[in-house]
MILO-113060 format. One record per residue (C-alpha): residue number from 0; chain; x, y, z. Coordinates in nm, 3 decimals. Last residue first. Layout:
BEGIN
k | c | c1 | c2 | c3
NUM | A | X | Y | Z;
...
! end
This chain:
BEGIN
k | c | c1 | c2 | c3
86 | A | 0.027 | -2.202 | -1.643;
85 | A | -0.308 | -2.185 | -1.823;
84 | A | -0.460 | -2.491 | -1.655;
83 | A | -0.335 | -2.379 | -1.313;
82 | A | -0.532 | -2.053 | -1.334;
81 | A | -0.850 | -2.229 | -1.442;
80 | A | -0.807 | -2.483 | -1.162;
79 | A | -0.743 | -2.206 | -0.909;
78 | A | -1.060 | -2.023 | -1.014;
77 | A | -1.272 | -2.334 | -0.971;
76 | A | -1.112 | -2.418 | -0.636;
75 | A | -1.161 | -2.065 | -0.501;
74 | A | -1.531 | -2.070 | -0.585;
73 | A | -1.572 | -2.419 | -0.437;
72 | A | -1.395 | -2.324 | -0.114;
71 | A | -1.612 | -2.015 | -0.072;
70 | A | -1.923 | -2.223 | -0.138;
69 | A | -1.807 | -2.462 | 0.134;
68 | A | -1.754 | -2.175 | 0.379;
67 | A | -2.103 | -2.041 | 0.319;
66 | A | -2.133 | -1.686 | 0.190;
65 | A | -2.187 | -1.362 | 0.382;
64 | A | -2.097 | -1.530 | 0.708;
63 | A | -1.828 | -1.277 | 0.800;
62 | A | -1.554 | -1.538 | 0.764;
61 | A | -1.698 | -1.652 | 0.433;
60 | A | -1.693 | -1.295 | 0.299;
59 | A | -1.335 | -1.247 | 0.418;
58 | A | -1.225 | -1.571 | 0.255;
57 | A | -1.395 | -1.475 | -0.072;
56 | A | -1.226 | -1.134 | -0.072;
55 | A | -0.888 | -1.299 | -0.012;
54 | A | -0.949 | -1.549 | -0.290;
53 | A | -1.026 | -1.270 | -0.535;
52 | A | -0.729 | -1.056 | -0.434;
51 | A | -0.493 | -1.351 | -0.481;
50 | A | -0.664 | -1.448 | -0.806;
49 | A | -0.606 | -1.096 | -0.939;
48 | A | -0.238 | -1.118 | -0.855;
47 | A | -0.208 | -1.456 | -1.024;
46 | A | -0.408 | -1.340 | -1.327;
45 | A | -0.190 | -1.031 | -1.370;
44 | A | 0.123 | -1.248 | -1.365;
43 | A | -0.030 | -1.511 | -1.594;
42 | A | -0.161 | -1.276 | -1.862;
41 | A | -0.300 | -1.540 | -2.096;
40 | A | -0.600 | -1.338 | -2.211;
39 | A | -0.832 | -1.607 | -2.078;
38 | A | -0.664 | -1.600 | -1.737;
37 | A | -0.681 | -1.221 | -1.717;
36 | A | -1.051 | -1.226 | -1.808;
35 | A | -1.123 | -1.497 | -1.550;
34 | A | -0.948 | -1.299 | -1.277;
33 | A | -1.117 | -0.970 | -1.369;
32 | A | -1.459 | -1.136 | -1.378;
31 | A | -1.400 | -1.297 | -1.039;
30 | A | -1.282 | -0.965 | -0.893;
29 | A | -1.600 | -0.794 | -1.010;
28 | A | -1.821 | -1.070 | -0.870;
27 | A | -1.643 | -1.054 | -0.534;
26 | A | -1.674 | -0.676 | -0.524;
25 | A | -2.045 | -0.697 | -0.605;
24 | A | -2.088 | -0.942 | -0.316;
23 | A | -1.909 | -0.704 | -0.079;
22 | A | -2.123 | -0.409 | -0.190;
21 | A | -2.444 | -0.607 | -0.144;
20 | A | -2.331 | -0.711 | 0.204;
19 | A | -2.262 | -0.351 | 0.305;
18 | A | -2.597 | -0.230 | 0.171;
17 | A | -2.782 | -0.510 | 0.349;
16 | A | -2.593 | -0.442 | 0.672;
15 | A | -2.685 | -0.072 | 0.668;
14 | A | -3.049 | -0.144 | 0.583;
13 | A | -3.072 | -0.405 | 0.857;
12 | A | -2.923 | -0.169 | 1.113;
11 | A | -3.173 | 0.106 | 1.026;
10 | A | -3.465 | -0.136 | 1.049;
9 | A | -3.334 | -0.266 | 1.385;
8 | A | -3.317 | 0.090 | 1.515;
7 | A | -3.680 | 0.143 | 1.418;
6 | A | -3.770 | -0.180 | 1.597;
5 | A | -3.588 | -0.064 | 1.911;
4 | A | -3.776 | 0.267 | 1.913;
3 | A | -4.109 | 0.100 | 1.866;
2 | A | -4.331 | 0.202 | 1.577;
1 | A | -4.217 | -0.020 | 1.291;
0 | A | -4.328 | 0.049 | 0.938;
! end
């Protein structure tokens, strides 16, 4: 464990950021599952709304540096292709 005041603060900041990042990643995974489920069930209106939320969450995560911008583009592309295939 750190002994300096600044190191202790850094530990607290790291824990806060780790928790926030974990929550954001879980949200992305949850939205992905909802989108894929709606697409597979054939609910196009629900799938479109779910895809919108999913792509927005991915964009925010990429903007914050949580995931790489190319990974964000790939995730959105895969979901968009599945959505377009059912329409």
